[in-house]
Each structure stands twice: as C-alpha cells, then as structure tokens.
NUDREN-949873 format. One record per residue (C-alpha): residue in three letters; x, y, z. Coordinates in steps of 0.001 Angstrom, whole numbers, padded with zeros to 6 digits, always signed. Example, Ala and Ser with C-alpha at 12.3 -4.5 7.8 and 13.67 -1.06 7.14 Angstrom:
REM NUDREN-949873
Ala+012300-004500+007800 Ser+013670-001060+007140 
REM end
This chain:
REM NUDREN-949873
Unk-017926-028590+002254 Unk-015781-027733+005369 Unk-015611-030363+008159 Unk-013214-029934+011187 Unk-012959-033144+013266 Unk-011429-033137+016770 Unk-009021-030337+015800 Unk-006315-029491+018299 Unk-003823-026619+017518 Unk-001170-024817+019538 Unk+001573-022577+018568 Unk+005206-023663+019756 Unk+005671-023346+023553 Unk+002327-021947+024144 Unk-000966-023174+025264 Unk-003524-024762+023041 Unk-005733-022344+020966 Unk-008091-025165+020139 Unk-008530-028609+021760 Unk-011018-030947+020185 Unk-012794-028489+017939 Unk-015640-029949+015860 Unk-017482-027627+013160 Unk-019128-028021+009767 Unk-019884-025475+007004 Unk-022132-026458+004147 Unk-021490-025398+000698 Unk-022742-022223-000140 Unk-022975-020929+003385 Unk-021977-017517+004722 Unk-020327-017761+008488 Unk-019240-015148+010868 Unk-016903-015980+013425 Unk-016914-014086+016682 Unk-014880-014297+019867 Unk-012830-012499+022404 Unk-009438-011455+021701 Unk-007032-014608+021975 Unk-009907-016874+021131 Unk-008305-018007+017956 Unk-010364-016436+015147 Unk-007516-015591+012884 Unk-005981-019010+013916 Unk-009244-020760+012738 Unk-008754-018841+009315 Unk-005268-020001+008926 Unk-006366-023608+009526 Unk-009056-023252+007139 Unk-006600-021767+004468 Unk-004065-024616+004939 Unk-001490-022144+006065 Unk-000933-023924+009563 Unk-001671-027653+010456 Unk-003331-028989+013524 Unk-001481-031103+015879 Unk-004227-033637+015866 Unk-007527-034178+014433 Unk-008524-033542+010777 Unk-009950-030787+008423 Unk-011575-031940+005224 Unk-012832-029707+002295 Unk-014783-030978-000578 Unk-014442-034286+000964 Unk-010573-034233+000786 Unk-008158-033887+003799 Unk-006661-030335+004020 Unk-002849-030761+004395 Unk-001615-027609+002375 Unk-003209-024377+000947 Unk-005811-024907-001782 Unk-005705-022850-005121 Unk-009534-022872-005014 Unk-009641-021000-001720 Unk-009451-017259-001573 Unk-008120-015225+001345 Unk-008564-011517+002037 Unk-006516-009891+004825 Unk-007003-006921+007075 Unk-003922-005250+005850 Unk-004940-005750+002419 Unk-001809-007571+001209 Unk-001345-005427-001912 Unk+002134-005020-003693 Unk+002989-001348-002933 Unk+004970-000725-006266 Unk+002255-002097-008351 Unk-001062-000744-009689 Unk-004173-001798-008366 Unk-004997-003544-011867 Unk-001673-005474-011546 Unk-002392-006405-007936 Unk-005832-007697-009136 Unk-004140-009707-011901 Unk-001147-011131-009597 Unk-002988-014547-009003 Unk-003636-015078-012552 Unk+000065-014467-013608 Unk+001286-016866-010764 Unk-001104-019452-012253 Unk+000370-018889-015693 Unk+003903-019239-014356 Unk+003276-022674-012704 Unk+000576-024112-014822 Unk-002427-026311-013537 Unk-000350-028150-011131 Unk-002996-028568-008552 Unk-000949-026560-006077 Unk-000633-023020-007369 Unk-003685-023357-009815 Unk-006566-025877-010059 Unk-005625-028971-011978 Unk-008231-028203-014454 Unk-007294-024580-015073 Unk-005993-023634-018543 Unk-002342-022363-018468 Unk-002987-019877-020880 Unk-006102-017927-019812 Unk-007002-015770-022804 Unk-009835-014076-020730 Unk-007641-013152-017963 Unk-007889-009237-018928 Unk-011576-009617-019365 Unk-011877-011151-015855 Unk-009553-008551-014353 Unk-011613-005699-015987 Unk-014797-007237-014860 Unk-013866-007387-011145 Unk-012550-003779-011372 Unk-015687-002669-012761 Unk-017993-004724-010083 Unk-015746-003366-007144 Unk-015931+000089-008656 Unk-012266+000752-008931 Unk-011810+000899-012529 Unk-011215+004486-012822 Unk-008331+004132-010287 Unk-006845+000934-011638 Unk-003746+002485-012841 Unk-003070+004013-009376 Unk-000874+002415-006799 Unk-002264+001360-003336 Unk-000534+004336-001678 Unk-002335+006734-004005 Unk-006054+005500-003314 Unk-008164+005317-000206 Unk-008471+002482+002268 Unk-011933+001446+000923 Unk-010409+001281-002818 Unk-007415-000709-001308 Unk-009657-003281+000171 Unk-011810-003418-002927 Unk-008728-004369-004812 Unk-007817-007075-002307 Unk-011402-008469-002652 Unk-011271-008285-006462 Unk-007917-010193-006495 Unk-009597-012974-004660 Unk-012600-013061-006773 Unk-010752-012999-010193 Unk-009441-016443-009393 Unk-013012-017936-009293 Unk-012644-019379-005570 Unk-015343-021786-003993 Unk-014352-020612-000652 Unk-013598-017078+000432 Unk-012006-016409+003617 Unk-012003-013096+005261 Unk-009896-011803+007999 Unk-011460-008545+009501 Unk-011468-007080+006033 Unk-013237-004063+006842 Unk-011963-003168+010510 Unk-009775-000208+009451 Unk-012508+001582+007255 Unk-014976+004198+008408 Unk-018492+003345+009182 Unk-020124+004297+005805 Unk-017308+002700+003680 Unk-017406-000388+005968 Unk-021174-000846+005589 Unk-021178-000335+001821 Unk-018468-002775+001493 Unk-020049-005361+003732 Unk-023138-005219+001610 Unk-021435-005267-001612 Unk-019433-008344-000667 Unk-022294-010185+000463 Unk-024091-009373-002872 Unk-021134-010702-004949 Unk-020505-013874-002807 Unk-024382-014810-003219 Unk-023861-014132-006975 Unk-020938-016418-007107 Unk-022379-018905-004607 Unk-019340-018718-002503 Unk-018830-020406+000816 Unk-017515-017682+003041 Unk-016259-017551+006403 Unk-015556-013966+007893 Unk-013755-013510+011023 Unk-014645-010038+012925 Unk-014422-008536+016405 Unk-017570-006526+015559 Unk-020930-008030+016777 Unk-022729-005850+014451 Unk-020907-006702+011436 Unk-020949-010599+012260 Unk-024719-010374+012767 Unk-025222-008411+009460 Unk-023019-010473+007357 Unk-023444-014162+008577 Unk-026173-016369+007821 Unk-024671-018498+010426 Unk-022760-017386+013493 Unk-019877-019285+015340 Unk-019019-018108+018929 Unk-015384-019273+020146 Unk-015154-019710+023646 Unk-012708-018105+025840 Unk-011012-021303+026896 Unk-009651-024079+024525 Unk-011728-027257+024818 Unk-014908-025598+025815 Unk-017869-026089+023391 Unk-018415-023593+020468 Unk-021706-022159+019949 Unk-023225-021869+016616 Unk-026810-020308+015641 Unk-028599-019628+012339 Unk-029152-015923+011511 Unk-031722-016180+008619 Unk-032460-012568+008034 Unk-029359-011616+006418 Unk-030854-011432+002954 Unk-033076-008388+003915 Unk-031301-005302+002784 Unk-032830-003304+005629 Unk-031999-006024+008247 Unk-029829-003387+010155 Unk-032961-001617+010911 Unk-035159-004469+012079 Unk-035913-005417+015556 Unk-034668-009002+014594 Unk-031226-007304+014004 Unk-030934-005673+017407 Unk-032315-008850+019203 Unk-029763-011062+017453 Unk-026863-008752+018382 Unk-028027-008744+021923 Unk-028114-012546+021914 Unk-024617-012658+020473 Unk-023392-010031+023079 Unk-024717-012030+025969 Unk-023187-015265+024735 Unk-019759-013571+024435 Unk-020040-012091+027871 Unk-020857-015617+029158 Unk-017855-017277+027666 
REM end
C-alpha cells in the first residue's frame, strides 16, 4: 500500500531529516509513529501526504509513485484546520464542495468520482451523527469545544471516503477523558471503513493504544528505524492490561536509547 524506498529529505539550508529511509505499510494496517522532537514525525506525514517531496528515493502508494497529493488520502491536523466563519456542517462538507467545483479530475477528486454527488448531504449527516456532533452542526468552531472541533475535522476527512488517513497529533490539545474517548472512536471508525492509518504522536501511551504497529524514528538521520507489531489493540480493555504496560515500557526504553 505505502512503500518508502531509500528516502532522503532535508528542508532548505538545513541538515537532513531523513537519509535512506525504508518503510512499508500494508493495506488496512494502523501505524503509530513515535520519535523525539525533531526526529521528523510531522515531516514523514507531509511526505506521505505528497505535500513535500524527497530529494532522493521514492514513495509509492497503491503501486503508483507519489509525486503530488492524492485525493484518496485524508489528512487530519492538530490545529483542526477548520474555517472559523463556517458552521461545523459546512466545514465537514467542504471537501465535497471542492470536488464538485473541479469534477473528477484525478487531482482534486478521484477520477472515478461523480461530479454531482446527490448523496452528499446524506454522507455529511451520517458522519455528523457518527462523530456525535449533529446537535452542534450549525455552530461555528469558536462556539464548540476542542473535542467537538476535532470530531468535525475527522468527519471532514472521512466524508470523502479516503483509503488512507493521516493523523498529525490530532488529540494532543484535548483533556485526558476526551482524548481517550476520541482515540477509541477513531480506531473503531477506521476499522469499520478498513482504512490504512498513520498516526503521528509524541505520547507513548497513545501510540501503543492506537497502533497495531509502531514505528520509532531515530534521533539521527540515517540511523535505522525500529518497528514492532502491537497485536492487542483490538482489546477494548487494552489500557488496563499487563501487555499494554509492558509494550509502553518497551517503547520508552527504545526511545531513550535512540
């Protein structure tokens, strides 16, 4: 599904963030990405989204080389990215409106998408209900809680029926109960839709709860990345298990050694 081959990337006039990075994500897998500050977690997400390009090496998605953003990839940002003057409903429907404007050009919308989506309102209503924000859908982002804003950002991505969902520390600004509830809900929705998910987080506990697989980025470009399977995430009581505590400790030890 996603293959990074010998990827090297550096911002202008700065040291390399990645040097010879190799990594693969199979279809339907859920990955968490952990690393120290400056290890390139958010940069990796930008590369996967096609928003920046590597100086060398290749990224393939669905067997095709990634050289620009894909309309089939959803991206959810930490700061929500909502239009402050628009209602939550209009924010959730924004991507559908953009697709209607451009049509199925393969760049702004999948080439197979219908330019006149008569089910658009039904889809928006569905995700407003699933994310439990239907009752506040006519309010603007500044009139609702942080958790409700994040739910709207997730709904806006899911309404476009992506095959990949990229999450950039989406729960970092939320209080603990809201964060844990949204983690569980997002996991359930992604499994239901059979999405491939890559979650970037600075929280070891979040990474281990969410990711079926965990990628640990090294502190120095060119050092080997560490990846391990985390097979117990489907257990709804995983946070309370010994396996969860053991895996968190393993990830913390690996980060300390990087």
